[in-house]
N, C-alpha and C positions, 0 to 999 in steps of 0.2 A: 465275434460278428459285428461287423458295422450296421448301426440303424441311423436313419436320418431323423435328427433331433429337431430340427427346425428349418424351415424354408424362409428366405427375407426376399421380398419384393424391394428391390432398392430403388426403383425408380428411374434407373439409368435408361438413356434414350439410345443406347449402342452397346456393343460388346462390352463385358467385363474383363479387364485384364489380371486383376490381383483382389485379393480379398485377406486382411490381416487383423487377427485380433491382438488387442494389446497384452501386456504383461500379466494383467489380471483377469483377462478373458471377458471383460465387461464392456468394451468398446470394440466395434468393427469397423475397420476403414475399407472402403472399396475405390477403385478407380476404373475409368472406362474410355471409350474412344469417343466419348461425349463431350471430353476435355475436362471432366469434373472429377474432384474425390470428395466422397460422401462420408460421414461418420455417423454411426447408430449407437445409442445405448442399448446394450443387450442386458434384460433383466426377466428372470422368471419364464423363459420362453417366448418373450414379447421384445420388440425392438420398437425404438423412437429413434427419428432422424434428429440428430444434434447439430450438423452442420453439412451445408453443402458448399464446398470449396471451389470458388472459380478464380483462376489465375493462370493456368495454362491456356495455350493455343493450340493444341494439337493432341492427338491419343495420349492419355496418361498411362504407362506401362506398369508402373510398380509404385508401391508405398510401404513404408518401414516405419514401425513405432521405435523411440528411444526408451531406454532404460526409464522407468518413472521417478529414478532419484534426480532426475534433470527436469522433471516436469511432465506435462503432457505435451510431449513433441512428435510430429509426424513429418516424414520426408518423403516427397513424391518426385518422380522423374517422368520425363514427357519426350515426345517426338518433335515438339517446339525448341529442344536443345537446353531445356532449363531444368535446374532442381530447386524445388521450393520446400523450405522448411516452415512448418505451420506450428503455432503454439496456441494452446488453450488459456486464455486468462478472462474467465468468465465467458468469452466469446472466442472462436477461432479466427485467429488472425495471422497474416505472413510475417514471420520473423525474419526471414533472410531468403535471398534468392541468389542462385549461382549460375552465371550464363558463361562459363568458361569452356563450353563445348562447341566444337564446329557442327555437330550433326546430332541425330538423336541420343537421348541419355536414356539407355536401356535397362540399368540395373541401380539400385540404391540400398546400401546396407551399414548399420550403425555398427561400430566396434564394440566388443565388450565392455560394459561400463567401468570397468577397473582401469581401462586407458585413459578415461576422460571422454568428453563429448566429441566424438570424430565420426564423420560420415563419409564413406567411400562411394564412389559412384564410376560407371563406366559407360562408354559410348561408341557409336558406329563410326566415331572419327579415328579410332583405334587407341585412344588414350585412356588412362585413368586418373581420377582425382581424388585426393585424400584432403578434407576438409575439416579442420579443427578448431574448437571455439577455444580461443584464449580469456581467461578470466581476468587476467592482469590488464588486458586492453579492450576488453569486449567486443573484439573483432572475431571473424573468422579467417584463419589463414590457411592457404592452399598449397598442398605440394602435388606436382603433377608428374605421372609416368606417360611419356609420348612414345608412339611406336609401339604400344604393349601387345597388339594382336594386328596383323595383318587385316585389311578390310574393316575389321570391327571387333568390339567387345560385346558380348550379349549378356554376362551374368558375372556377379561378383561376390563372395561371401569371406567372412573373417575365420581365422582360426582362434577357437577359444581360448581364453586367458591360460586356463589351466592346463594346457596342451602346448602352448608356445614353445617351450621347451622341456622336453620329456625328461631332463635331468635338473630343471631350475623351476622354482615356483615363482612365477612373476609376480605375487602379491606379496613377497617379500625379497624379491632379488630384481633389482632395475636391469640388471643385464640380459633379462629374458627379452627375447626378439617379439616384435608383431610380425605376423604373417597375412596375407590375404592369399585367395586362388582365384583365378578368373578363368572364364570359358569364351572361346572366340570363333570367329569365322574361318579361322586358319585351321581349323580341326583341332587345335592344341588346348590343352590346359595348362596354366601357368602358376607358379607359386613364387611369391614375391614377398621378400624379406625386407625390414626397414633395418638400415644400416646407416649410422649417424642420422645426418640429416636427408638422407635420401632413400628411396626404395630401389631395391636391386631385384633381379630375375634369379630366383635361387635355383629353381628346377622347372623343367617342363616334361608333362606327361603325354605319351603320344600312344593312342590305340584307336580313337575314334577315325572315321573315314568321311565323315561330314561334319557341318557347322556343331559346335557343342552349344547347346541352347541353356543348359542350367548346371550350376555346381553349387555343392552345398558342403561345408566342412561340418562334422558331426560333433555334438556336444561331447565333451569327454569325460566329465564327472571323476575326474582324477584317474581314469584307467590310463595305464600305461601303452596306450595304442591311439594313434589318430586315424580317422578314416574320412574321406572325401567321396561323396556320390557324384556322378556326372551323368548327362543325358545328352542326347545328340539326335539330330535328323536322320543318322544311319539307323535308329530304330532301337538302339541298344542303351542300356543302363550299365554303367561301370562303377564298382567300389574300388575305390584306392586305399590301400592300408599300409602303415608305416610304424614302425617301432622307434624311429629317431627323428621324423621330420624331415629326413634327407633321402633316404632310399624307399621308394614306393612301389608296392606289389598289387597289379590290378586283378580284379576277378569279375567277370562278365555276370552281372545278376541275372539279366534275361534279354533276349531280342524280342521286341513286340510287333505287333501288326502294322504300326504306322509311326510316324515321328513321335518323339516323347519330347515334352515341352517342359515339364517340371519336375523337380525332386525336393523333397522336404523331410527332414529329420524330425521325429518326436523329441520332446524335451530331454528325456533320458538318453537318447542316442541309439536306441536298439531297434527301433521300427521307422522304415523308410516309406514315405508315400510317394507314388509316381502317378503322374498323369500326363496324357499325350492325346493324339489325334484319334485315338479310338473312343474318345468320349467316356473313358473309364479313369477311375481313382482306384489303385491297388496298393495294398499295405504289404511290407515284406519285412520279414525277420530273419536273422542269421541263427541256424542250428548249430548244434554242439560239435557238429562235425565240419563246420565252416560253410555248409550250403546255404544257399538263400532261398526261403520258402515263401510263397503268397499266402498270407494267412486271411486275407479278406479282400473283397472287391466291390466297388460300387459302379454299377452302369447304368447311366440315365436316370439317377436320383433314387435307385434302389439298393438297399444293403444286401449284398449277396456273399456267402463264402463258400468257395470251391469245397464239394463234399469230400474229396480226397485229402483235403489239409485240415479238417475241422479237429483232427486229433493233435494238431502242432498247437492249437490256442492254449 
């Protein structure tokens, strides 16, 4: 059963669009339509405002923490067409600003740490950017996928390093490819694969009948199966599964009462959190017979568990 451990008054002056805990669960980053990014130190059920970052000039849609092996780095993206990478060195300051998009930047995601310091972002201009830090030059190198989705790209997620190629271990085999998944306003989900110095479209997954709002590649933990969750304005959440990262099989997890905005996997990749326009967050887990069951639900800040599903916990 879900219980609410803590409620945080962020002090944001407008709608909050994203909230992300860092790797250790000790820092919380939030972003808002008030154009700001805030960082809180979280300890023993209390929170202290550590930084109020001003640098965007439009609503900030998403934030993402880099792996701590690269230091305390946070990326943010905004309607102002910019991506900002912030760094903590005593105080939080702007490390890098990317202005290569012509419209709202809707999503940012750091690559698995094994690949290096790489950030992917996507935009309403229909393109995707992959920004990589070069230790040799100290510069950020950019590769761009133009025309990735008609009308715009809403969400981006990396394939975990351990499942990049189910027949190769990328930690020891440099031939294992990097992959990304994106969701767009063309109702499509696309999988991209790095090939040489370019990114190519490897697959397109068609089932949604309205804008795809979020995509999330599940952590693999070495399992011989890949899973991607997608959600859409068509009110559906779909789980895509593959044994080879080439052929994908869809399973409709559920059709909800309203648009579904976000999907997020647990660290172990066996529980999926879903949130949408019905103001609820629900948790789903796959049963032994392949069915997805709602194991808990939070509505309007209250932890609730459906009575008929308590036995599945």
